[in-house]
C-alpha positions in Angstrom: -1.7 -38.2 27.6 -5.2 -39.3 26.6 -5.5 -42.7 24.8 -7.2 -40.8 21.9 -4.1 -38.6 21.4 -1.7 -41.6 21.5 -3.9 -43.3 18.9 -3.9 -40.2 16.7 -0.1 -40.0 16.8 0.2 -43.6 15.8 -2.2 -43.2 12.9 -0.4 -40.0 11.8 2.9 -41.8 11.7 1.4 -44.7 9.7 -0.2 -42.4 7.2 3.0 -40.3 6.8 4.8 -43.5 5.8 1.9 -44.5 3.5 1.5 -47.8 5.4 -1.7 -49.9 5.4 -3.2 -51.1 8.7 -2.3 -54.6 7.8 1.4 -53.7 7.3 1.7 -51.8 10.6 -0.2 -54.5 12.5 2.4 -57.0 11.4 5.2 -54.8 12.5 3.7 -54.3 15.9 3.0 -58.0 16.4 -0.8 -57.7 16.4 -2.9 -60.6 15.3 -4.7 -58.8 12.5 -5.7 -55.4 11.0 -8.8 -55.1 13.1 -6.6 -55.0 16.2 -4.8 -51.9 14.9 -8.1 -50.4 13.8 -9.4 -50.7 17.3 -6.3 -48.9 18.6 -6.6 -46.1 16.1 -10.3 -45.7 16.9 -9.6 -45.6 20.6 -11.5 -48.8 21.3 -8.4 -50.3 23.0 -5.1 -49.0 24.4 -1.7 -49.4 22.9 0.2 -51.5 25.4 3.7 -50.4 26.6 5.3 -53.2 24.6 3.4 -52.2 21.4 4.4 -48.6 22.0 8.1 -49.5 22.2 7.8 -51.5 19.0 6.1 -48.6 17.3 8.8 -46.1 18.5 11.5 -48.5 17.2 9.8 -49.1 13.9 9.2 -45.3 13.2 12.6 -44.2 14.7 11.0 -41.8 17.2 11.5 -41.4 20.9 9.1 -43.3 23.1 7.8 -40.0 24.5 6.7 -39.0 21.0 3.4 -40.7 21.8 2.9 -39.2 25.2 4.8 -35.8 25.4 2.2 -32.9 25.5 5.0 -30.6 24.2 4.9 -32.5 20.8 2.4 -31.5 18.2 3.0 -34.8 16.5 0.9 -34.4 13.3 -2.1 -32.8 14.9 -1.7 -29.5 13.2 -2.4 -28.7 9.6 0.2 -26.2 8.2 0.3 -24.0 5.2 3.7 -22.5 4.5 4.2 -19.3 2.6 7.7 -19.7 1.2 10.0 -19.2 -1.8 12.7 -21.7 -2.6 12.9 -22.9 1.0 14.9 -26.2 1.3 12.3 -28.9 1.8 14.2 -30.8 4.5 14.8 -27.5 6.4 11.2 -26.6 6.1 10.1 -30.0 7.4 12.5 -29.7 10.4 11.2 -26.2 11.1 7.6 -27.4 11.0 8.5 -29.9 13.8 10.1 -27.2 15.8 7.2 -24.8 15.3 4.8 -27.6 16.3 6.5 -27.9 19.6 6.1 -24.2 20.3 2.4 -24.4 19.5 2.0 -27.6 21.5 3.8 -26.1 24.6 1.5 -23.0 24.4 -1.6 -25.2 24.2 -0.5 -27.5 27.0 0.5 -24.7 29.4 -2.6 -22.6 28.6 -4.8 -25.5 29.4 -3.0 -26.0 32.8 -3.4 -22.2 33.4 -7.1 -22.2 32.6 -6.4 -19.8 29.7 -8.6 -19.9 26.6 -7.3 -21.8 23.6 -10.5 -21.9 21.7 -9.8 -19.7 18.7 -12.9 -17.9 17.4 -13.5 -17.6 13.7 -15.7 -15.2 11.9 -17.9 -16.4 9.1 -17.0 -15.3 5.6 -19.2 -15.8 2.6 -16.5 -16.9 0.2 -16.0 -20.0 -2.0 -13.5 -20.9 -4.7 -15.8 -19.4 -7.3 -16.1 -16.0 -5.4 -15.0 -12.9 -7.3 -12.0 -10.9 -6.2 -14.3 -8.0 -5.5 -16.2 -10.2 -3.0 -12.9 -11.3 -1.3 -11.9 -7.6 -0.9 -15.4 -6.8 0.5 -15.1 -9.7 3.0 -11.7 -8.4 4.1 -13.1 -4.9 4.6 -16.0 -6.3 6.5 -13.7 -8.3 8.8 -11.6 -5.2 9.4 -14.7 -3.3 10.4 -16.0 -6.0 12.6 -12.7 -6.2 14.5 -12.6 -2.3 14.7 -9.2 -2.1 13.1 -9.6 1.6 12.3 -8.3 3.6 9.4 -4.9 1.8 9.3 -5.6 -1.9 10.1 -2.0 -2.8 9.9 -1.4 -1.1 13.3 -3.9 -3.3 15.1 -4.4 -6.6 13.2 -2.0 -8.8 15.1 -3.2 -7.5 18.5 -6.8 -8.0 17.6 -6.2 -11.5 16.3 -4.8 -12.5 19.7 -7.2 -10.5 21.9 -10.5 -10.9 20.1 -10.1 -14.2 18.3 -7.6 -16.1 20.6 -5.4 -16.8 17.6 -1.8 -17.2 18.5 0.5 -15.0 16.4 4.2 -15.7 16.7 7.0 -13.5 15.2 9.9 -15.9 14.8 13.2 -16.3 13.1 12.6 -18.8 10.3 14.8 -20.8 8.0 15.7 -19.2 4.7 12.8 -18.8 2.2 9.9 -18.9 4.7 7.8 -15.9 5.0 5.1 -17.2 7.3 2.5 -19.9 7.9 -1.0 -20.7 9.1 -1.5 -23.6 11.5 -4.9 -25.0 12.3 -5.6 -27.3 15.2 -8.9 -28.7 16.5 -9.2 -25.8 18.9 -6.2 -23.4 18.5 -5.3 -21.4 15.4 -1.8 -20.0 14.9 -0.1 -17.7 12.5 3.7 -17.7 12.2 5.4 -14.7 10.7 9.1 -14.2 9.8 10.0 -11.3 12.0 13.0 -10.4 9.8 10.7 -9.4 7.0 9.7 -5.7 6.6 6.7 -4.4 8.5 4.8 -4.2 5.2 5.5 -7.8 4.5 4.6 -8.9 8.0 1.2 -7.1 7.8 0.4 -8.7 4.5 1.4 -12.2 5.7 -0.8 -11.8 8.8 -3.8 -10.9 6.7 -3.1 -13.6 4.1 -2.7 -16.4 6.7 -5.8 -15.1 8.5 -7.8 -15.7 5.3 -6.6 -19.3 5.2 -7.7 -19.9 8.8 -11.1 -18.4 8.1 -11.7 -20.4 5.0 -9.8 -23.7 5.7 -12.9 -25.9 5.9 -14.0 -25.0 2.4 -10.8 -23.9 0.8 -8.0 -25.8 2.4 -4.6 -24.3 1.2 -1.6 -26.2 0.1 0.8 -27.3 2.8 3.6 -25.6 0.9 2.5 -22.6 -1.2 4.4 -21.7 -4.3 4.5 -18.6 -6.4 2.7 -20.0 -9.4 0.5 -23.0 -8.5 -0.2 -25.3 -11.4 -3.5 -26.4 -10.1 -6.2 -23.8 -11.0 -8.0 -24.2 -7.7 -4.8 -23.6 -5.7 -4.0 -20.5 -7.8 -7.6 -19.2 -7.3 -7.4 -19.7 -3.5 -4.1 -17.7 -3.3 -5.5 -14.9 -5.4 -8.6 -14.7 -3.2 -6.3 -14.6 -0.2 -4.4 -11.6 -1.7 -7.6 -9.8 -2.5 -8.9 -10.4 1.0 -5.7 -9.0 2.5 -6.0 -6.0 0.3 -9.5 -5.3 1.4 -8.6 -5.8 5.1 -5.5 -3.7 5.1 -6.6 -0.8 2.8 -10.1 0.3 3.9 -12.1 2.0 1.2 -12.9 5.0 3.5 -9.2 5.5 4.1 -8.4 5.4 0.4 -11.3 7.9 -0.4 -9.9 10.3 2.2 -6.4 10.0 0.8 -7.6 10.7 -2.7 -9.8 13.6 -1.6 -6.8 15.1 0.2 -4.4 14.6 -2.7 -5.9 13.4 -5.9 -4.2 10.6 -7.8 -2.0 12.3 -10.4 -1.8 11.5 -14.1 0.0 8.3 -14.9 3.5 9.8 -14.9 3.2 10.9 -11.3 1.5 7.9 -9.7 4.7 6.2 -8.6 5.7 9.2 -6.5 2.2 9.6 -5.2 2.1 6.0 -3.9 5.1 6.2 -1.5 3.8 8.3 1.4 0.3 6.8 1.3 1.6 3.2 1.2 4.0 4.0 4.0 1.1 5.4 6.1 -1.0 2.4 5.5 1.9 0.0 6.2 1.4 -1.7 2.8 3.5 -2.1 -0.4 3.2 0.4 -3.2 2.2 -2.3 -5.7 -0.6 -3.5 -3.4 -1.9 0.1 -3.0 -1.7 0.7 -6.7 -3.9 -2.4 -7.4 -6.3 -1.4 -4.6 -6.7 2.0 -6.4 -7.6 0.1 -9.5 -10.2 -2.0 -7.8 -11.8 1.1 -6.3 -11.9 2.9 -9.6 -9.3 5.6 -8.8 -6.8 4.3 -11.4 -7.3 2.5 -14.7 -6.1 -1.1 -15.0 -4.3 -0.1 -18.2 -2.4 2.6 -16.5 -1.5 0.3 -13.6 -0.2 -2.3 -16.0 2.0 0.2 -17.8 3.3 1.4 -14.4 3.9 -2.2 -13.4 6.1 -2.8 -16.4 8.5 -0.2 -15.1 10.4 -0.7 -11.8 9.2 1.6 -9.0 11.7 4.2 -7.8 13.5 3.1 -4.6 11.7 3.8 -1.3 13.2 6.6 0.7 15.4 5.1 3.4 13.7 5.2 6.9 16.5 3.4 8.7 17.1 -0.2 9.4 14.1 -2.5 9.7 13.5 -3.2 13.4 12.0 -6.7 13.9 9.4 -7.1 16.6 10.3 -9.0 19.8 10.5 -12.8 19.3 7.4 -14.9 19.6 4.7 -12.8 21.4 4.1 -11.4 24.8 1.2 -13.8 25.4 3.4 -16.8 24.4 6.3 -15.7 26.6 4.1 -14.9 29.6 2.6 -18.4 29.3 6.0 -20.0 29.1 7.1 -18.0 32.2 4.1 -19.1 34.1 4.9 -22.7 33.3 8.4 -22.3 34.6 7.2 -20.5 37.7 4.7 -23.2 38.5 7.1 -26.0 37.9 5.3 -27.4 34.8 8.6 -27.3 32.9 12.2 -26.4 33.8 14.0 -23.4 32.4 16.4 -25.9 30.7 13.5 -27.7 29.1 12.1 -24.3 27.9 15.5 -23.3 26.5 15.7 -26.6 24.7 12.1 -26.2 23.4 13.1 -22.8 21.9 16.5 -24.1 20.7 18.4 -21.5 22.7 20.6 -21.0 25.8 19.5 -20.1 29.3 21.1 -16.6 28.9 19.2 -16.0 25.7 16.0 -17.3 27.2 16.4 -14.7 29.9 16.9 -12.1 27.2 13.6 -13.2 25.6 11.7 -12.3 28.8 13.5 -8.9 28.8 12.5 -8.2 25.2 8.9 -8.3 26.3 9.5 -6.4 29.6 8.8 -9.5 31.7 10.6 -10.7 34.8 12.8 -13.7 34.2 11.2 -16.6 36.0 14.5 -18.4 36.9 18.0 -17.6 38.2 20.9 -17.8 35.9 
């Protein structure tokens, strides 16, 4: 582990505890604050004795400072959640950080790209919702997502932008998250959600990754942010996702084929088209409003009444766990001896049998013998 990364992890722990440099310098037995400042700036190394003192003081394992499979505060997360237990979310963030760190470490060893590319978007906090929708549509076109972007979005994020997208089983209340590192961007999606919800979350978190520098999101998103700026950012994200997932050309073709009926019949009209686009009926309804195919007043009246149940299409089938790219990289690491199968199982909080099943889910050969 590079000296700079060790220093970063020490500084991250200090800031998480809201400690001054003077206070931590005293705990580590350093002569003054400047000594700690030099360590955090990479001007001098943390000695083995100082590292042991730091690990003891912060109640972490000694390899917290050196293990490449620990993210250790490097990533910036934004969690999309509703009523998730704070302690459970914090613990899940640590676990997710290890997955991302393992992928980054093994990818570097493999010579695989981890430099996520980001498109430029002309949006600020003061941008209009129409501008956000237009940017979403422009991104969909640039990525050649086609008439139904929900079919291709995740694949194109990984293939064209080197953004890691992981479908995972989360703790209760978590829908998804965006994670930004210096080089690697990642999106986490609750794979137990419906396909419609997964598509929206992917587009929503994609917005946050694109705009993080100018519109950093909250670490934990809530339904109704009290801060006007946070509320505006989330509204822009929703409009960006709408523009990306529901192209104007596709909507026009739908309306030309089957015109939007009078208000009383809109609810029934929405179902097949929303299903084809892999979006929710309310999302499609408001997209119709923004494109002038339905009045805002009519949408508000419809919105006051519960939409009829969606026709059953069978049980929701979640996608395979994590992603093929992630699992392939993990398998390569095991094959090459960079981590053992047991370490990989521990990393994913599973058994060796279940780890073998994970490779089977993606149609990959299991890289170890049971």
